[in-house]
DOBA-620716 format. One record per residue (C-alpha): residue in one letter; x, y, z. Coordinates in Angstrom, 1 decimal. Layout:
N
A, X, Y, Z
...
//
This chain:
201
M, -60.5, -69.0, 33.1
F, -58.9, -65.4, 32.6
Q, -59.3, -64.7, 36.2
H, -57.6, -68.0, 37.2
R, -54.6, -67.3, 35.1
S, -54.2, -63.7, 36.1
G, -54.7, -64.2, 39.7
P, -51.1, -65.1, 40.7
W, -49.7, -62.2, 38.7
V, -52.0, -59.6, 40.2
R, -51.4, -60.8, 43.6
S, -47.6, -60.6, 42.8
L, -48.1, -57.0, 41.6
L, -50.2, -56.1, 44.6
G, -47.4, -57.3, 46.8
L, -44.9, -55.4, 45.0
L, -46.9, -52.3, 45.2
L, -47.4, -52.8, 49.0
G, -43.6, -53.4, 49.5
L, -43.1, -50.2, 47.6
L, -45.5, -48.1, 49.7
M, -44.0, -49.5, 53.0
W, -40.4, -48.5, 51.8
V, -41.5, -45.0, 51.1
A, -43.4, -44.7, 54.3
L, -40.1, -45.8, 56.2
V, -37.6, -43.7, 54.4
G, -39.7, -40.6, 54.1
V, -41.2, -38.6, 51.2
A, -38.8, -37.2, 48.8
H, -39.0, -35.1, 45.5
A, -36.5, -33.6, 43.4
E, -36.2, -31.9, 40.1
G, -32.7, -31.0, 38.7
V, -31.3, -30.9, 42.4
E, -29.3, -33.5, 44.2
L, -28.9, -33.3, 48.0
N, -25.2, -34.1, 48.7
Q, -25.6, -33.9, 52.5
I, -28.1, -33.0, 55.2
S, -27.8, -33.1, 59.0
T, -29.4, -31.7, 62.0
A, -28.0, -31.1, 65.6
R, -29.4, -29.9, 69.0
T, -27.4, -27.4, 70.5
E, -27.6, -25.0, 73.5
E, -29.4, -22.4, 71.1
G, -31.8, -24.7, 69.6
L, -32.1, -27.3, 66.6
E, -29.6, -26.4, 63.7
L, -29.7, -27.7, 60.1
S, -26.8, -28.1, 57.6
F, -27.1, -29.0, 54.0
S, -25.4, -28.8, 50.5
T, -26.9, -29.5, 47.3
R, -25.5, -30.0, 43.8
F, -27.2, -28.6, 40.4
E, -26.5, -26.7, 37.3
L, -28.2, -23.4, 36.6
P, -30.8, -23.9, 33.8
P, -29.8, -22.2, 30.5
A, -33.0, -19.8, 30.6
A, -32.1, -18.7, 34.1
E, -28.4, -18.1, 33.2
E, -29.4, -16.1, 30.3
A, -31.9, -13.9, 32.2
L, -29.2, -13.4, 34.9
K, -26.7, -12.1, 32.5
K, -29.3, -9.9, 31.1
G, -29.6, -8.1, 34.4
V, -32.5, -10.2, 36.0
P, -31.7, -11.1, 39.6
I, -32.7, -14.8, 40.5
Y, -33.7, -16.1, 43.9
F, -33.1, -19.4, 45.7
T, -35.2, -20.3, 48.8
A, -34.7, -23.0, 51.4
E, -37.6, -23.8, 53.9
A, -37.7, -26.1, 56.9
A, -40.5, -26.9, 59.1
V, -40.4, -28.9, 62.4
L, -43.5, -31.0, 63.1
R, -44.4, -33.2, 65.9
Y, -46.2, -36.5, 65.3
R, -49.5, -36.9, 66.9
W, -51.6, -39.9, 66.5
Y, -54.9, -38.4, 67.5
W, -54.9, -35.2, 65.2
R, -53.0, -33.7, 62.4
D, -49.3, -33.4, 63.2
A, -48.6, -30.1, 65.1
R, -46.1, -27.6, 63.4
A, -43.5, -26.4, 66.0
T, -41.7, -23.9, 63.7
R, -41.2, -22.9, 60.2
V, -38.3, -20.8, 58.8
N, -36.8, -19.9, 55.4
R, -33.7, -18.5, 54.0
T, -33.3, -16.7, 50.6
W, -30.3, -15.9, 48.4
R, -30.6, -13.4, 45.9
L, -28.0, -13.8, 42.8
A, -27.2, -10.9, 40.4
W, -24.9, -10.0, 37.7
Q, -22.9, -6.7, 38.3
P, -21.9, -5.6, 34.9
L, -19.8, -2.4, 36.2
T, -17.6, -4.8, 38.4
R, -18.1, -7.6, 36.3
Q, -18.9, -9.8, 39.3
F, -21.7, -11.9, 40.6
K, -23.2, -10.8, 43.7
V, -24.9, -13.2, 46.3
S, -27.0, -11.5, 49.0
T, -28.6, -13.2, 52.0
G, -29.6, -12.0, 55.5
G, -28.2, -8.7, 54.9
L, -24.8, -10.0, 53.9
N, -23.3, -9.4, 50.3
Q, -20.4, -11.1, 48.7
G, -19.1, -10.7, 45.1
Y, -17.7, -13.6, 43.0
A, -15.6, -13.5, 39.9
S, -17.3, -16.6, 38.3
L, -20.9, -18.0, 38.2
S, -19.5, -21.2, 39.5
E, -18.1, -19.6, 42.7
A, -21.3, -17.7, 43.2
L, -23.4, -20.9, 43.0
T, -21.2, -22.7, 45.4
A, -21.8, -20.1, 47.8
L, -25.7, -20.7, 47.7
R, -26.0, -24.3, 47.3
G, -25.9, -24.9, 51.0
V, -25.8, -23.6, 54.5
S, -24.1, -24.7, 57.7
G, -25.6, -24.3, 61.3
W, -28.9, -22.8, 60.3
R, -31.0, -22.5, 63.2
I, -34.6, -23.8, 62.4
A, -36.2, -24.1, 65.9
E, -35.6, -22.6, 69.4
L, -35.4, -25.0, 72.3
K, -38.7, -23.8, 73.7
D, -40.3, -25.0, 70.4
I, -39.2, -28.6, 70.8
E, -39.9, -31.2, 73.8
D, -37.7, -34.1, 74.5
E, -40.5, -36.5, 74.8
G, -42.1, -35.7, 71.5
R, -41.4, -37.4, 68.1
Y, -40.4, -34.9, 65.5
Y, -39.7, -34.8, 61.8
V, -38.4, -31.9, 59.5
E, -40.1, -30.9, 56.1
F, -37.2, -29.4, 53.9
S, -37.3, -27.8, 50.7
Y, -34.8, -26.0, 48.5
R, -35.8, -24.4, 45.2
L, -35.0, -21.7, 42.4
D, -37.8, -19.5, 43.5
T, -39.6, -18.2, 40.3
S, -42.2, -16.3, 42.5
Q, -39.6, -13.5, 42.9
L, -39.0, -12.9, 39.3
P, -40.4, -9.7, 37.6
R, -44.0, -9.9, 37.1
P, -43.9, -9.8, 33.3
M, -41.8, -12.9, 33.4
Q, -44.7, -14.8, 35.5
I, -47.9, -13.5, 33.9
G, -49.4, -16.4, 32.0
L, -46.6, -18.7, 32.7
G, -47.3, -19.9, 36.4
S, -43.8, -21.1, 36.4
P, -41.3, -20.1, 33.6
Q, -40.4, -23.0, 31.6
G, -36.9, -24.3, 31.7
W, -36.7, -22.9, 35.3
G, -37.2, -26.2, 37.1
L, -34.9, -26.6, 40.1
A, -36.5, -27.9, 43.4
L, -35.8, -30.4, 46.1
E, -38.4, -31.6, 48.9
R, -37.5, -34.1, 51.7
N, -39.2, -35.3, 54.9
L, -36.7, -36.2, 57.6
T, -37.6, -38.2, 60.7
L, -35.7, -37.2, 63.8
N, -34.2, -39.4, 66.3
P, -34.7, -38.7, 70.1
D, -31.3, -36.6, 70.1
F, -32.8, -34.8, 67.2
S, -30.3, -36.1, 64.6
I, -31.6, -37.3, 61.2
R, -32.8, -40.9, 61.5
S, -32.2, -42.1, 57.9
L, -30.9, -40.7, 54.7
A, -32.0, -43.7, 52.6
S, -34.3, -41.5, 50.7
Q, -31.4, -39.8, 49.1
//
């Protein structure tokens, strides 16, 4: 009797779950903690495959307090280009990362952002954060790394990198509480290497 009454409800639930799983498979895998992805795009150029993105977030109070006490904090973006393979695990064509170092300079009363050997000072924290919330024309693959006949996707992540904090702040904590800023996204590429869908935003 109970099985008979619950049957249609169970079938409806299973149908809903199956539909949800299919939707996730179509739009790609996404995870975000305190970070919103405003824009992301890819383009194939004569130099290779380039990625541009911008994010929106606010610095956690714990991180801002540590920063103003002289502790530099780091943000890291990572991108891996992978080729779909039906017969084996997907092949990774390339993997790159970019790191921004944000520090408070008490003598000049400026926030300093450093990346790739470049340094820039900013009068306010909001200006400094704007400078590290995204990048334009970041080359993530060389032409030799990608093949026209292959089907590719990009694994992209952006996070407040707590692994680069001073060791005393990490011991026994794993990831310091109140420092959660992270974004992960899988992006399928069209044959022309543009992003297929942004529905997962």
